[in-house]
Structure formats: structure tokens, C-alpha cells
C-alpha positions as CSV (number, residue, x, y, z in Angstrom):
1,M,-20.7,-14.7,-15.8
2,I,-19.4,-11.4,-14.5
3,F,-19.3,-10.8,-10.7
4,N,-19.3,-7.5,-9.0
5,V,-16.8,-7.9,-6.2
6,M,-18.0,-4.8,-4.4
7,E,-21.7,-6.0,-4.3
8,G,-22.8,-7.1,-0.9
9,L,-19.7,-5.7,1.0
10,E,-20.2,-3.8,4.2
11,P,-20.1,0.0,3.9
12,M,-16.7,0.2,5.7
13,H,-15.2,-2.3,3.3
14,N,-16.6,-0.3,0.4
15,W,-15.0,2.9,1.8
16,L,-11.6,1.1,2.0
17,Y,-11.7,0.2,-1.7
18,G,-13.5,3.2,-3.1
19,P,-11.9,5.3,-5.9
20,E,-10.3,7.8,-3.6
21,R,-8.7,5.2,-1.4
22,M,-7.5,3.2,-4.4
23,A,-5.9,6.3,-5.8
24,L,-4.2,6.9,-2.5
25,R,-3.0,3.3,-2.3
26,E,-1.5,3.7,-5.8
27,A,0.3,6.9,-4.7
28,C,1.6,5.1,-1.6
29,L,2.8,2.2,-3.6
30,Y,4.5,4.4,-6.1
31,I,6.5,6.2,-3.4
32,L,7.4,3.0,-1.6
33,M,8.5,1.2,-4.8
34,K,10.5,4.2,-5.9
35,D,12.3,4.5,-2.5
36,Y,12.6,0.9,-1.5
37,G,11.7,-1.4,-4.5
38,S,15.1,-1.4,-6.2
39,E,17.5,-1.8,-3.3
40,L,19.3,-5.1,-3.4
41,K,21.4,-7.2,-0.9
42,E,24.9,-8.2,-1.8
43,D,23.6,-11.5,-3.2
44,G,21.3,-9.6,-5.6
45,T,18.0,-10.4,-3.8
46,P,15.7,-7.5,-2.9
47,L,16.5,-5.8,0.4
48,Y,12.8,-5.1,1.0
49,S,10.0,-7.5,0.1
50,T,7.3,-6.5,-2.4
51,M,4.8,-7.9,0.1
52,S,5.9,-5.6,2.8
53,L,5.6,-2.6,0.5
54,Y,2.0,-3.6,-0.5
55,E,1.1,-4.4,3.2
56,C,2.4,-1.0,4.3
57,A,0.4,0.8,1.6
58,H,-2.7,-1.1,2.6
59,D,-2.3,-0.4,6.3
60,W,-1.6,3.3,5.6
61,V,-4.8,3.6,3.6
62,S,-6.9,1.5,6.0
63,Q,-5.9,3.7,8.9
64,G,-7.6,6.6,7.2
65,N,-4.5,8.7,6.3
66,P,-5.6,11.4,3.8
67,S,-2.3,11.5,1.8
68,P,0.9,9.6,1.2
69,E,2.8,12.2,3.2
70,G,4.8,10.4,5.9
71,I,4.5,6.9,4.5
72,Q,8.3,6.5,4.2
73,L,8.8,7.1,7.9
74,Y,5.9,4.7,8.7
75,Y,7.5,2.0,6.5
76,Q,10.9,2.4,8.1
77,K,9.3,2.2,11.6
78,Y,7.1,-0.8,11.1
79,Y,8.3,-2.7,8.1
80,G,11.9,-1.7,7.3
């Protein structure tokens, strides 16, 4: 049985996960992973958690930002 995860969701929730918002989320994640995803501490563990990168991208998109411009400063201020 195949389920449609978007079926029955509230309109605002659909907006958040629509094609344009998903493309923006992807662009944000790309930037964050490129800038922060490979930095390591002295012991070899990641300096920034993958979870914080994903949460930042989600928050950025859910706040209605139209582009990824400025997401690095946002990450540094609230997650870094």
C-alpha cells in the first residue's frame, strides 16, 4: 500500500514542503554543508553537527526566506 504523505495536511504545511520550498531547502543545505560540513575538531569529530545544519535550513525555509542568501550569517548567529 502506498501512502501520500501530503494528503490531508493543512495548507500551510503543504506550502512548507512544496516543490519551491524543497528546492530552497536543498540549496540551503548545499551551502551549509559546503561551508560547515567538513570542519573537524582536533579529535577528528565534526565541529558542526549535521542536525544543526538541517535544522537551520528548515528554520530558514519555514520563516519564508525567498533565497539562501544570508543563511551563513543566520547559521553563525543561531547555531554556530
